[in-house]
C-alpha positions as CSV (number, residue, x, y, z in Angstrom):
1,M,4.6,-6.5,39.1
2,D,5.6,-5.5,35.2
3,S,4.1,-1.9,34.8
4,I,3.5,0.1,31.8
5,Q,3.5,3.4,31.1
6,E,0.3,5.5,29.4
7,G,1.3,5.5,25.6
8,R,2.3,8.1,23.6
9,T,-1.5,9.3,23.0
10,G,-3.2,8.2,26.3
11,A,-4.7,5.5,24.0
12,T,-3.1,2.2,25.6
13,R,-5.6,0.6,27.3
14,T,-5.3,-1.9,30.2
15,T,-7.2,-5.2,29.6
16,G,-6.5,-7.5,32.2
17,V,-4.2,-9.8,29.8
18,G,-0.8,-8.6,30.9
19,V,1.2,-9.8,27.6
20,L,-1.1,-7.7,25.1
21,D,-1.6,-5.1,27.5
22,R,2.6,-4.7,27.2
23,C,3.2,-5.5,23.4
24,V,0.9,-2.9,22.2
25,A,2.2,-0.3,25.1
26,L,5.8,-1.0,23.1
27,L,4.2,-0.7,19.9
28,D,2.8,2.6,20.5
29,L,5.7,3.9,21.7
30,L,7.7,2.8,18.2
31,A,5.4,4.5,16.4
32,D,7.0,7.5,17.6
33,G,10.1,5.9,15.3
34,P,12.8,3.6,16.3
35,R,14.3,3.2,19.5
36,T,17.3,1.6,21.6
37,L,15.9,-1.5,24.0
38,R,17.5,0.8,27.3
39,S,14.6,3.7,25.9
40,L,11.6,1.1,25.1
41,S,12.3,-0.3,28.6
42,A,12.4,2.9,30.6
43,A,10.0,4.2,28.5
44,S,7.5,1.2,29.3
45,R,8.8,1.0,32.4
46,L,9.2,-3.3,32.0
47,P,12.9,-4.6,33.2
48,R,14.9,-5.2,30.6
49,P,14.8,-8.9,30.2
50,T,10.6,-8.7,29.4
51,A,11.2,-6.0,26.7
52,H,13.5,-8.0,25.3
53,R,11.7,-11.1,26.2
54,L,8.5,-9.4,24.1
55,L,10.0,-7.3,21.0
56,V,12.0,-10.5,20.4
57,A,8.8,-12.2,20.1
58,L,7.0,-9.5,17.8
59,E,10.1,-9.9,15.6
60,A,8.8,-13.1,15.0
61,H,5.7,-12.3,14.1
62,R,7.1,-9.0,11.9
63,L,5.3,-7.0,14.0
64,V,8.8,-5.5,15.2
65,A,12.1,-5.3,12.8
66,R,15.7,-3.9,13.7
67,D,17.4,-1.2,11.5
68,T,21.1,-1.0,10.9
69,S,22.0,0.2,14.5
70,G,19.9,-2.0,16.1
71,A,17.3,-0.2,17.1
72,F,14.0,-1.6,17.1
73,R,11.0,0.2,14.9
74,L,8.0,-1.3,13.5
75,G,7.8,-4.0,11.2
76,P,6.5,-5.0,7.8
77,R,3.4,-6.9,9.2
78,L,1.5,-3.9,10.2
79,T,1.9,-2.4,6.8
80,E,0.6,-5.7,5.2
81,L,-2.4,-5.8,7.5
82,A,-3.7,-1.5,6.8
83,A,-3.3,-2.7,2.9
84,V,-6.7,-4.3,4.2
85,T,-8.7,-1.9,6.3
86,G,-9.4,2.0,6.1
87,P,-9.5,3.8,2.5
88,E,-7.1,2.0,1.0
89,L,-10.2,-1.3,1.3
90,D,-12.5,0.7,0.0
91,L,-10.4,2.0,-3.4
92,A,-9.2,-2.1,-3.5
93,S,-13.1,-3.6,-3.4
94,V,-13.8,-0.3,-5.9
95,A,-10.7,-1.4,-8.1
96,G,-11.4,-5.0,-7.8
97,P,-13.7,-5.3,-11.5
98,V,-10.8,-3.2,-13.3
99,L,-8.1,-4.8,-12.5
100,D,-10.0,-8.0,-13.3
101,W,-10.2,-7.4,-17.1
102,L,-7.2,-5.3,-17.2
103,H,-5.6,-8.8,-16.5
104,R,-8.0,-10.5,-18.9
105,E,-7.2,-8.3,-21.5
106,T,-3.7,-8.5,-21.1
107,G,-2.5,-11.7,-19.6
108,E,-0.2,-10.2,-16.8
109,S,0.0,-9.4,-13.6
110,V,-1.5,-6.4,-12.7
111,Q,-1.3,-4.3,-9.4
112,L,-2.7,-1.0,-7.7
113,Y,-0.2,0.4,-5.6
114,V,-0.8,3.7,-2.9
115,R,1.6,5.9,-1.7
116,S,3.3,4.5,2.3
117,G,6.1,7.2,3.4
118,E,9.0,6.5,0.9
119,H,7.5,3.3,-0.7
120,R,4.4,2.5,-2.6
121,L,1.9,0.3,-1.2
122,C,0.2,-2.5,-3.0
123,I,-3.1,-3.1,-2.2
124,A,-4.6,-4.9,-4.8
125,A,-3.3,-7.4,-7.4
126,R,-4.3,-10.0,-10.0
127,D,-1.2,-13.1,-11.0
128,A,-1.0,-13.9,-14.2
129,G,-1.2,-17.0,-13.3
130,T,1.0,-19.4,-15.5
131,G,4.1,-19.4,-17.0
132,L,6.9,-16.8,-16.7
133,R,5.0,-13.9,-14.7
134,D,5.9,-11.5,-12.2
135,S,4.0,-11.8,-8.7
136,V,3.7,-8.9,-5.8
137,P,1.9,-10.2,-2.7
138,V,-0.6,-7.5,-1.9
139,G,0.8,-5.5,1.3
140,A,4.4,-6.0,0.0
141,L,6.3,-2.3,0.3
142,L,8.2,-1.4,-3.0
143,P,10.7,1.6,-3.6
144,M,9.6,4.9,-4.8
145,A,12.9,5.1,-7.2
146,A,12.5,2.1,-9.5
147,G,9.7,1.0,-11.2
148,S,7.2,2.3,-13.4
149,G,4.2,2.3,-10.2
150,G,7.0,4.4,-8.3
151,K,7.5,6.8,-11.2
152,V,4.1,7.4,-11.7
153,L,3.4,8.4,-7.9
154,L,6.3,10.8,-7.5
155,A,5.4,12.4,-11.4
156,W,1.9,13.8,-10.0
157,S,3.0,14.1,-6.4
158,G,4.9,17.4,-6.7
159,E,7.9,16.2,-5.5
160,A,11.1,17.3,-8.7
161,G,14.0,15.9,-6.9
162,D,16.5,16.3,-9.2
163,A,16.6,18.2,-12.8
164,E,16.5,14.7,-14.4
165,G,14.0,13.6,-11.6
166,A,11.9,16.9,-12.6
167,H,12.3,16.1,-16.9
168,E,11.1,12.8,-16.7
169,G,8.5,13.6,-14.2
170,A,7.3,16.2,-17.0
171,Q,7.5,13.5,-19.7
172,I,5.3,11.3,-17.6
173,R,2.6,13.8,-17.2
174,D,2.6,14.3,-20.3
175,L,2.3,10.6,-21.6
176,G,-0.2,9.9,-18.8
177,W,2.2,6.6,-18.1
178,A,5.4,5.3,-17.4
179,A,7.4,2.2,-17.9
180,S,9.9,0.9,-16.7
181,V,12.5,-2.4,-17.7
182,A,14.6,-4.3,-15.4
183,E,14.4,-1.1,-12.8
184,R,12.8,-3.1,-9.5
185,E,13.9,-6.4,-10.5
186,P,16.3,-7.7,-13.5
187,G,14.0,-9.6,-16.4
188,V,10.6,-7.5,-15.9
189,A,8.8,-4.9,-17.2
190,S,5.9,-3.0,-16.3
191,V,3.9,0.6,-17.7
192,S,1.8,2.2,-14.9
193,A,-0.8,4.9,-15.0
194,P,-2.0,7.3,-12.7
195,V,-5.3,6.5,-10.5
196,F,-7.4,9.8,-9.6
197,R,-10.5,11.5,-7.3
198,G,-11.8,15.1,-7.8
199,G,-8.3,16.0,-9.4
200,V,-6.3,13.7,-6.7
201,L,-3.8,11.6,-6.8
202,L,-5.0,8.6,-5.0
203,G,-2.7,5.8,-6.8
204,A,-1.1,3.8,-9.5
205,L,-2.1,1.0,-11.7
206,C,0.3,-1.5,-13.3
207,V,0.9,-4.3,-15.3
208,S,4.1,-6.1,-14.9
209,G,5.7,-9.1,-16.8
210,P,8.9,-10.4,-18.1
211,V,10.5,-8.5,-20.5
212,S,11.2,-11.3,-22.8
213,R,7.2,-11.3,-23.5
214,L,6.6,-7.5,-22.4
215,S,9.9,-6.5,-24.8
216,E,12.3,-4.0,-24.1
217,A,9.7,-1.1,-25.4
218,P,6.6,-2.3,-23.5
219,G,4.8,1.2,-23.5
220,L,4.0,-0.1,-27.3
221,R,1.8,-2.7,-26.1
222,L,0.5,-1.6,-22.5
223,S,0.0,2.0,-22.4
224,Q,-3.4,2.0,-24.5
225,P,-4.9,-1.0,-22.2
226,V,-3.5,0.8,-18.6
227,T,-4.2,3.5,-19.6
228,Q,-8.2,3.1,-20.1
229,A,-8.2,0.9,-17.1
230,A,-6.8,3.8,-15.3
231,A,-9.3,6.3,-16.5
232,Q,-12.4,3.9,-15.8
233,L,-11.4,3.5,-12.3
234,S,-10.9,7.2,-12.1
235,A,-14.7,7.2,-12.8
236,L,-15.6,5.0,-10.8
237,L,-14.3,6.7,-7.9
238,A,-16.3,10.1,-8.9
239,E,-19.2,8.8,-9.2
240,P,-21.3,10.1,-6.0
241,A,-21.8,7.5,-3.5
242,P,-25.9,6.2,-3.6
243,E,-27.4,7.8,-0.2
244,P,-29.1,5.9,2.4
245,E,-32.2,5.5,2.3
246,S,-34.6,6.9,5.2
247,A,-36.6,4.7,7.3
248,A,-39.9,5.6,5.8
249,E,-38.5,5.0,2.4
250,S,-37.5,1.6,3.3
251,E,-40.9,0.9,5.2
252,R,-42.4,1.7,1.9
253,A,-40.9,-0.7,0.0
254,E,-40.8,-3.2,1.7
255,S,-44.8,-2.8,2.6
256,P,-47.0,-4.7,0.0
257,P,-49.3,-3.0,-2.2
258,R,-52.5,-2.6,-1.4
């Protein structure tokens, strides 16, 4: 019988569903970084043909991918699933009405990005819907170095980079927003502004659309509504959550008056 070595943190459990247990064991091993088939087979104690068959199946579901050397690594589907759970889900939920307002105000596509390693992750979006538009699906991973959303996340991250990057970051912080034209994708322009909670950068709120509509200077039209919406979202996030009612208070509230 194929055996499974306990996961890297000891968290892997045997459920009795053998295929699932083996797949999770392989994913746990890949959490430490890319690994070859030989390494995964040895670490999981699975025969190489079995490990290969499972990895290819996980790759078909985009839970596993391969790097340029052919080594296996965690796939993009895991990041997409993470976009709809955890703390980012609360941020996306709170941001919903603000994104709706910004979408109506500008008539363009709207996205909310958070940092995910060396990329930015779209955790909420509103599509322009008609005509020329820039569609970014929730769960999409985009580069940090291209596009106004990445510029905002870098400008307030404290990562200056080279002298040119430090100068651009300082300019963005002074303005309170960043713009880009045809950086991430030809023909696309965007404007983004930072979202904070308690002075800590949480994400970047972005409006994007075709250059033909937004012009080569998209900030002239979009900087005001984008910064306004980002400030509104930051204010919402700064509001303390309501304290839960005690059982006694709840009982009193539900009791009919005498």
